[in-house]
C-alpha positions in Angstrom: -2.2 -7.2 3.2 0.0 -6.7 0.2 1.0 -9.6 -2.1 4.3 -11.3 -1.6 7.1 -9.8 -3.7 8.0 -11.1 -7.1 11.6 -12.2 -8.0 12.7 -12.8 -11.5 14.1 -16.2 -12.4 17.8 -15.2 -12.8 17.8 -13.4 -9.4 16.0 -16.4 -7.8 18.6 -18.8 -9.3 21.5 -16.7 -8.0 20.1 -16.6 -4.5 19.3 -20.3 -4.5 22.7 -21.3 -5.9 24.6 -19.1 -3.4 22.6 -20.8 -0.6 20.8 -17.6 0.4 17.3 -19.0 -0.1 15.3 -22.1 -0.2 13.6 -23.0 -3.6 10.1 -24.4 -2.9 8.4 -26.1 -5.9 4.7 -26.3 -5.3 3.8 -28.2 -8.5 2.2 -31.6 -8.6 4.5 -34.7 -8.8 3.6 -35.4 -12.4 4.8 -31.9 -13.3 8.2 -32.7 -11.8 8.6 -35.5 -14.3 8.4 -33.0 -17.2 10.7 -30.3 -15.7 12.5 -29.8 -12.4 15.2 -27.8 -10.7 17.7 -30.1 -8.8 17.9 -29.3 -5.1 14.5 -27.7 -4.9 12.2 -28.7 -2.0 9.0 -30.1 -3.4 5.7 -29.7 -1.5 2.6 -29.6 -3.7 0.4 -26.6 -3.1 -2.4 -28.8 -1.8 -0.1 -30.1 1.0 1.4 -26.7 2.1 -0.9 -26.2 5.1 -0.2 -29.7 6.5 3.5 -29.6 5.8 4.4 -25.9 6.5 6.5 -27.1 9.5 9.0 -28.5 7.0 10.0 -25.0 5.9 12.7 -23.2 7.7 11.9 -19.7 9.0 15.6 -18.6 9.0 16.0 -18.4 5.2 14.0 -16.6 2.5 11.7 -19.0 0.5 11.4 -18.6 -3.2 8.2 -20.2 -4.4 7.9 -21.7 -7.9 5.1 -23.4 -9.9 4.5 -23.7 -13.6 3.8 -20.1 -14.5 3.6 -18.2 -11.3 -0.1 -18.3 -10.3 -0.1 -21.1 -7.7 3.3 -20.0 -6.3 1.9 -16.5 -5.8 -1.0 -17.9 -3.7 1.4 -20.0 -1.6 3.9 -17.1 -1.1 1.0 -14.8 -0.1 -0.2 -17.4 2.4 3.3 -18.0 3.8 4.0 -14.3 4.5 1.5 -14.0 7.4 2.7 -17.3 8.8 6.1 -15.6 9.5 8.0 -16.7 6.4 10.0 -14.4 4.1 8.4 -15.7 0.9 8.6 -14.4 -2.6 7.1 -15.6 -5.9 9.3 -16.5 -8.9 7.8 -14.6 -11.7 6.9 -16.9 -14.6 7.7 -20.1 -12.7 9.5 -23.0 -14.2 8.8 -21.7 -17.7 10.8 -18.5 -16.9 13.5 -20.6 -15.3 13.9 -22.7 -18.4 13.8 -19.6 -20.7 16.1 -17.4 -18.6 18.3 -19.6 -16.4 18.7 -23.2 -17.6 17.1 -24.5 -20.8 18.0 -28.1 -19.8 15.2 -27.9 -17.1 12.7 -28.3 -19.9 9.2 -26.9 -20.5 5.8 -28.4 -20.8 
């Protein structure tokens, strides 16, 4: 199976803000204290399997982590579960650099 597609941060932000996609943040709770995107759904990567039912199947899911590694694994796992999942290239760091510097970096 091929990897889930990559989406750059500006495109992900546009889709999320226009309501065309869910933003799923898979970072740990302590990471949210350092940087977060308001309105994102937070499910730590280690909880995805147990909580996958919380994700809607009727909207694309844009997965974010710190730099894009964990989110790629989650997006790759979600695809065969029937979700339209993409990975945000560069994660929250890219979001802070390319979309909203007030999000912060760590």
